C-alpha positions in Angstrom: 92.5 14.5 -10.5 90.4 17.5 -8.7 92.2 19.8 -6.6 90.2 19.9 -3.2 91.3 23.1 -2.8 89.2 24.2 -5.6 86.3 22.8 -4.3 84.8 25.2 -1.8 85.9 28.0 -4.4 83.4 26.2 -6.7 81.0 25.6 -4.0 81.2 29.4 -3.1 80.6 30.7 -6.6 77.3 28.5 -6.9 76.5 29.8 -3.6 76.8 33.6 -4.8 74.8 32.7 -7.8 71.7 31.1 -6.0 71.9 34.4 -3.5 71.8 36.5 -6.2 68.9 34.7 -8.2 67.1 34.6 -4.9 67.3 38.1 -4.1 65.5 38.8 -7.8 62.6 36.8 -7.4 62.4 38.4 -3.8 62.4 42.3 -5.8 59.3 44.0 -4.6 57.6 45.2 -8.1 57.6 48.9 -9.0 54.8 50.9 -7.1 53.5 53.9 -9.3 51.0 56.7 -7.6 49.2 58.5 -9.3 47.2 62.1 -8.5 44.2 64.2 -9.8 44.8 67.7 -11.0 43.0 71.1 -10.8 41.9 72.1 -14.4 41.6 76.2 -14.3 38.5 77.5 -16.2 38.5 78.1 -19.9 37.5 81.9 -18.5 38.1 83.8 -15.5 35.9 83.0 -12.8 32.8 85.9 -12.8 33.1 88.4 -9.6 30.3 88.6 -7.8 27.2 90.3 -9.2 25.6 93.5 -7.6 27.5 96.2 -5.7 29.1 95.4 -2.5 26.2 96.2 -0.5 23.9 93.4 -1.8 23.2 90.5 -0.3 25.0 87.6 -1.6 24.5 84.1 -1.4 26.2 82.2 1.4 29.6 80.5 0.5 29.3 76.2 -0.8 30.9 74.0 1.3 31.3 70.2 -0.6 30.2 68.7 2.8 30.4 64.6 1.1 31.7 62.9 -1.4 30.3 59.0 -2.0 32.0 56.9 -4.5 30.6 53.6 -6.1 31.2 50.7 -4.2 34.7 48.7 -5.1 36.3 52.1 -6.3 37.3 54.0 -3.5 40.5 52.0 -2.7 43.7 53.0 -3.0 44.6 50.8 -6.3 43.7 52.2 -9.8 40.7 50.0 -10.8 39.2 49.4 -14.6 36.0 48.0 -15.2 36.2 44.5 -17.7 33.8 43.1 -20.0 32.5 40.8 -17.3 31.5 43.6 -15.1 34.6 42.8 -13.1 37.2 45.3 -11.6 40.9 44.8 -12.9 42.4 46.0 -9.5 46.2 47.0 -10.1 47.9 46.3 -7.4 51.2 48.2 -8.0 49.8 51.2 -9.7 48.1 53.4 -6.3 46.3 56.8 -6.4 48.4 58.7 -4.1 45.5 59.4 -1.2 42.4 57.5 -0.7 40.4 58.3 -3.9 37.6 60.1 -2.3 39.9 62.8 -0.9 41.4 63.0 -4.0 38.2 63.9 -5.6 36.4 65.9 -3.2 39.7 68.0 -3.3 40.3 68.3 -6.7 36.2 69.1 -7.1 36.2 72.0 -4.5 39.3 73.4 -6.1 37.9 73.1 -9.4 34.8 75.0 -8.6 36.7 77.9 -6.7 38.3 78.6 -10.0 35.0 79.4 -11.5 33.1 81.0 -8.7 34.0 84.5 -7.5 36.7 84.6 -4.6 35.3 83.4 -1.3 31.9 81.5 -2.7 33.8 77.9 -2.1 34.7 76.8 1.5 37.8 74.9 0.4 38.6 72.1 2.7 40.7 73.2 6.0 39.5 76.4 5.7 37.1 77.4 9.2 33.6 77.5 8.4 32.1 81.2 7.8 29.8 82.3 10.7 27.3 83.7 8.4 25.8 80.3 7.2 27.2 77.6 5.0 25.2 75.6 1.7 26.1 72.9 1.3 26.9 70.5 -1.7 26.6 66.7 -1.7 27.9 64.9 -4.6 27.2 60.8 -4.9 29.0 59.5 -7.6 27.1 56.2 -9.8 30.3 55.9 -11.9 33.9 57.2 -11.5 35.4 55.1 -13.4 37.1 53.5 -17.4 36.8 50.4 -18.9 35.9 48.5 -20.3 36.5 50.8 -23.5 38.5 53.7 -23.3 36.1 56.0 -21.9 36.0 57.6 -18.3 32.2 57.7 -17.4 31.3 60.0 -14.7 27.9 59.9 -13.2 26.7 61.8 -10.3 24.0 62.8 -8.4 24.4 66.0 -6.7 22.5 68.2 -4.2 22.5 71.7 -2.9 21.2 72.3 0.9 20.2 75.8 1.4 19.4 76.8 5.2 15.8 78.2 4.4 15.2 76.7 1.2 14.3 73.7 -1.0 17.2 71.4 -1.7 18.1 71.9 -5.6 19.0 68.2 -6.7 20.7 67.5 -10.3 22.3 64.4 -12.3 25.2 64.9 -14.0 26.2 62.1 -16.8 30.1 62.7 -18.3 31.7 60.5 -20.9 35.4 61.5 -21.4 37.4 60.2 -24.0 40.7 58.2 -23.4 43.8 57.7 -25.6 44.5 54.4 -23.9 43.0 52.7 -20.3 47.3 53.1 -19.2 46.4 54.4 -15.4 47.9 57.7 -16.2 45.4 58.2 -18.8 42.9 57.4 -16.5 44.0 59.8 -13.7 44.3 62.8 -16.6 40.8 62.0 -17.6 39.3 61.7 -14.3 40.7 65.6 -13.6 39.1 66.5 -16.9 35.8 65.1 -16.1 35.4 66.9 -12.6 36.6 70.1 -13.7 33.4 69.3 -16.5 31.5 69.0 -13.7 32.8 72.3 -12.0 31.6 73.9 -15.0 28.1 72.3 -15.0 27.9 73.1 -11.3 29.3 76.5 -10.8 26.4 78.4 -12.6 23.9 76.5 -10.6 25.7 77.1 -7.5 26.6 81.2 -8.4 22.6 82.2 -8.4 
């Protein structure tokens, strides 16, 4: 004969197990955040040419960054074999990707040009004029192969002069398609883009 006093205890134990299982099912997946890194140039930035009295070109401000459709999102996205994007919902950029790219590229350029040659984000625009740099990315993504592809068209606009426009394509090998490696590869590709831009902007 079952002791009726043990029934409430058994039910309470069963309820506790159900509640614990429910909490496990309702537990939110862990979110990981990734950022981009400013990479110093291989050689220190050159000093501005000529004597102090020489007329220097106006500083450069990074005016606009345009990312490919579908990639300017909070989630890390990787291209698949079928042309679609693998959007990683639990692996996020630390800020909007456009903001990260603009900030990183601006500081990469500042490290490769003489001091004061680049107006950094948040700095006051100089009163003596400014050259503006626009960069439109046709591609800035990894996948399906372990390669980060940067394909960009840039335009330098100087008051009173013709625009200077170029296209740059960079393929940065990756150790894997892990999100951390994609972030590191993106940083390296932006540093390479700054290496190519600096001689043009420094003229």
